[in-house]
Structure formats: C-alpha cells, structure tokens
N, C-alpha and C positions, 0 to 999 in steps of 0.2 A: 387487217393491219393497214392503217392509213399511211399513204406515202408522204415523203418529206414535203412536197409542195402543199398538200392538204394540211399538214401540221403547221406549216408556216402561216398559211392563210387563217387558220383558227387562232393561232397565237397573236397574229396581227390584230384581229378583231378584239380578242380578249384584253389586249394591252393598249388599245386605241392608238395603234402605230400606223405610220404610213411608210411605204417603201419607195424611195426615189432611186432610179437606176440610170446610169449612162449607157449610151449606145454601144460602148465597147465592152460591156459586161457579157458574160457567157449567156447563151440563149435561155437556159432554164431560169436564170435570175430575171432577165428581161420579162419573161412570161408571167412572173408572179408580182411584178412591180405595179404600183398604182400609177406611176408616171415614168416614161422612158424618154430621155431627151439629151440635148447638148448642153453645154455649160450655161448658156443664156437661159434656155428653157427651164433648166433645173433651178437656177437662181430665182427666176420668176415664180416657179412652182413652190419653192421653199417659202416664199413670202406669204403664200395663200394657205399654208398648212394649218389646220385647226386640231390636229392630233396631238397627243401628249408626247409621243416619241417619233423621231424621224430616223429611220434606218437608211443610211446612205450607201447604196451599192455603187461605189465608184472608188476614187482615190482620196487621199488625205486632204488635199487642198479643197476639194469639193465639199467634203463633210465640214471642214472649217468654215467655208462660206455659208453653209446652211446654219451653222451655230452663230456666226456673226449676225445673220439676219433674224435668228430666233433664239435670243439669249435665255429665255425662260423655258424652252423646250429641251428635252433630253435628245441629243444627237449621238447616234451610235454608228460605228463603222465595222463591218465584219472582220477586217484584218488591219490592224494598226500599221503593219509594214507595207501596206499598199500605198506607196509613195508616187513620185512622178519625176522622171529624169530631167524634165524641163524646169520644174520648181526647184529641184536640187542644184541646178546649174546657176542659181542666183542666191548666194548666201547673204543674209541681211547686213552683216557688218561691212562686207565689201561693197554692197549696193549703196549703203548709206554714204560711204566714202566717195563713191562715184557721183552721187547726187550732190554732195557737198562741194565737189570739184567743178560743178556746173550749176551754180546757184540761180541763174536766170531762166533755167529750163522748167517747163511744166512736165510732170512725170506721169506718163501713161503706162500702166502695166496690164499685161494680158492676164486673165483670170487664173491661168495655170501657174500660180505662185503662192507662196506661204502667206499666212495672215500678217506676219511681220513685214513682208514686202508690200502688201496692200496698204498697211498702216503708214508706209513711207511714200505713198502715191497720192497724186491729185485726182486721178480718175482711173477706173478699171475698165477693161474692154474684153469682149470675147471675139472669136473668129466671125461670129454672126454680125457684130456691130462695130468692129475695129475701124473700118473705113469711115463710117458715119461719125464716130467719136473723134478720130483724127481731124476730119474735115470741120468739126464743130469748133476747133481751136483756131483763133485768129492766125492768119498766115505769117504775121511778123513775130509770133511767139515761138521760140525754139522748144523742141520736144525731145525728151528722153523717152525711148520706147524699150520696154523690157518685159520678160526675159528672152522672148523668142526672136532671134535675128532673122529667121526665114520669113516669119509673118511680117516682121518689120520691113524687110526688103520688098516684099510683095506690096505692102501699103505704100512704100516710097514710089514703086513703079506705077501705081495707080493714081497717086495724088500729086507726085512731084515734090512732096515735102522733104526737106532736108532734116531727117531725124537722126539723133545720136542713138545707136543701137547697143544694147547689152549683148554680150557674146554668149547667148544661151541657145539651146535647141532640144528637140525631142528625139530620142534615139529611134522611136518607132517610125517617125516621118522622115528620118534621115536614112532609113534602112532600104528604101526602094532602089532597085537597080534599073538604070536607064537602058542598059543593053538587054536585060531580060524583058523589060517593058516593050521594047521595040520588037523582040521575038514574039511576045504574046500578041502584039497588035498585028503581026504578020499572019498569025493563026486566026485572028478575028478582025479582018480588015475593016469590017463595017462597024466595029465597036467604037463608041464615043468614050474618050478618056476624061474622067472627072477626078479632081484632086483637092485635098485639104491644104490651105495656105501655110501650114507648118512644114510642108514638104520643101525640098530644096528647089532652087530656081530652075535647074535643068529638067526637073519633073514637071513643074508648073508650066513650063514652056510647051509641053506636049498636050496640055489639057484644054478641052473645049469649054470646061466649066471649072471654076475654082470657088470653093465656098465651105462653110461650116458643115458639120455632119447633118444638121437639120436641113440646110440649104441643098446639100447633095441629094438627100432623100426627095425633097420637093422637085428638084430638077429631073430626077429619074422618073418621077410620077408624071410630070407634065411634058417631057420631051418625047416626040413621036418615035425616036429610035428604040430598037428592041434589045440592043446589046451595049453593055457598059463595062469599061475597065475602071475599077474603083481604087484610087490611091489614098487610102487612109487605113486606120486600124480595122482588121477584118471583122471585128464584132459587129460593125454597122450592117453587114450583109444580112443578118437575121431579120432585123426590122425592115430593111429595105426590100428584101424578097417578099415579106408579108404584104407590103404595099403594092408590089408589082410582080405577082406570082408568075405571070406569063413572060417576063423578060429574063434575059440571060445576064447574070452579074458575075464578073470575073475579078477576083482580088488582084491588085497590082503586085507583081512579084518582088520579093526581098532579095538583097544581095546575098545573104546567107541562106543556105538551105535549112529549113526547120520543118516542124510537123505539117504545116499547111502550105509551105512555100510562099506564104504571104507575110505581112508584117503584123505581129501581135504584140500587145503591151503586156509584159510579164506582171507588171504591177496590177493592172486591171483584172488580170486573170487569177490573182491571188484570192479574190473573193469567190467562194463556192456556195452552192445551195446549203450544204451542211453548216458552213460558217454563218450563213444568214440565219439559219434556225438557231444555232447556239447563241448568236449575238442577240436575237430577240428574246430568247429564253432567259439569259443572264443580264440582259440590258447593258452589255459591255462588249468590247471596249467603248468607253464614252469619250467623246471629243470635248475638250475644254480649251477655250481661248481666254487668256487673261483679259480682264475688263478694260484695262488701259489700251491694250492692243486692239481689242474688239471695237471700241468706240472710234478709234482712229481709222481702222480698216472699213468701218461701216460707211463713212462719209464718201469715199471714192466709189464704193459699190452702189450706193444710193444714187449718186450722180449718173452712173452708167445706166441704172434701171430707169431713171427719169428720162434720159435721152433715148432709151430704147422703146418707149411707149409708142 
C-alpha cells in the first residue's frame, strides 16, 4: 500500500502539477513541495511555473497572488478557509474610503492582503523588500502603508519616512510574550534573538536580526552563533533546522499556552497532507479572481517584482 506522500507525488506527475508551499506549512507538506519559500520567493516562483496546475499550500491571499500572475493556469488551495488575520483586518470598502480621504498619497500594500486590496494599490511589497520599495518612493511623496502597522512602524524606524499606517496586524506575530522571551533568554543566554518585522516593537527591540522568513534562514546559516531564538511562526523551524542541523533553534514563546508553547498560525495549519491529496485528486477548491480585479492587482505586483530583481 503506497503512503500518502507517494500517492501525492504520483498524482502531481500525472496531472502536470506543481506544489508551492510556504515556510509555515506543516513539515510533511514542505517535504513534498517543489518549492518552499516566503511570500516574495513564492511570487517569483509562481511566475516561472510551466505546469498546468499550481497547488498552493499556504493561505488564500497567496493562492490569489499565484492566480493573478498565472490567469491561464488552474490554481488550487487545499482548504478555502485557510485565510489570514492580517488580510482580514483590511476590508476593501473601508480601505477604499481611507485612500479616498488621502488622495495625494501613494499606496503601498504588504502582500498579505486580498486581491481587492492589491487592486487599490500602487505597489505591493513583502517583508523581504519592503524597505527597498519604500525607499524607491521620492521623499516628498506621502505614503499610505497597509495593512500591517507593525511592519509599517519598523519601516518608519529604519527610513525615517512619515507614513500613514492602516491599523492591521497578524495575530501570530502579536502573540509573542516579552516576559516569556526574557525567561527563555535566561535559559539560553548565548542565543541570538531573530524576529520577523510583523512582530510588535517591544519584541523587535530585543532582536539582533529582523527580517523575512527567507532572510532569517539565511542569517542563521551565515551567523557563527550556534543558538537562536526565533520569533516568527514555528513552521519555519523545519526548513531552518534542515539548513543548520547542528544548531539549536528555540521558538519564541507565545503569551498563551498552546500545544507547542510557540506561536502557530491556525490558518496555515488548516492544510494537511490528506487535504493536499484530495485537492490534487479533485482539482478543487479552485481559486478564481475576477478579471477586472486581477488586471488591476497585477500592476502593483509586477512593479514589486521588477524592483526586486
């Protein structure tokens, strides 16, 4: 009897499908993916795909981005309910009103938002390239930055830009406990703290390195230290540990006690190996983006990808 992973790999070949997975997916899904990456890497990879079907093991906005970039390909998501607290914190009708109230501002949106929000934007960014993109805008041009206020505050602190921030955030990155982090650091005094810029300011102030998931992995690979406390969704530890098997990686502790005492994204974990198999088998649920929205959303994404070369 073939196991589930073997059956998925067979189906993938049979259907000429590619599996793209985010670092926050469960380990079994990362292991069968053709490509595992952060939002920028996944966007860039989605543009290169020559398969007929893209199975996106991530959350809804990521699969939408793949569809925006590949309108002729079938894009499927293992669980349609795999949303994003950050994307949901920015409803399109309210955001449009916000933009209309500040007509002279250029609109930069973090990729963690819906296709409708991207369609209202001038340029999209990811945590990998947000600083570069903000710095590409002339200093005299006022900026609206949405939806992540924590990433926005971090960019302001690095660039000195006066940006108008939308009041959105990611529940996963706001779940870290500073008190518990201090306690963990006492247990591992030699550990270097690294953090994702979606985290709150008081967490970022403890970090020796702040960057995207891909950036964090690169930092751990190249830094001579052997111990790291990692403040982002705990799914990243799987790929990170594969890259540095000899190093000690400790997930930053969450305020609430949960199964791993770390911060996990319930949405990301909605995708399972069984759902990946079922999704490939039935080629559903399929992601659809209305063409008028897709065309508008494509422009700011392409601007981002051009600036990220």
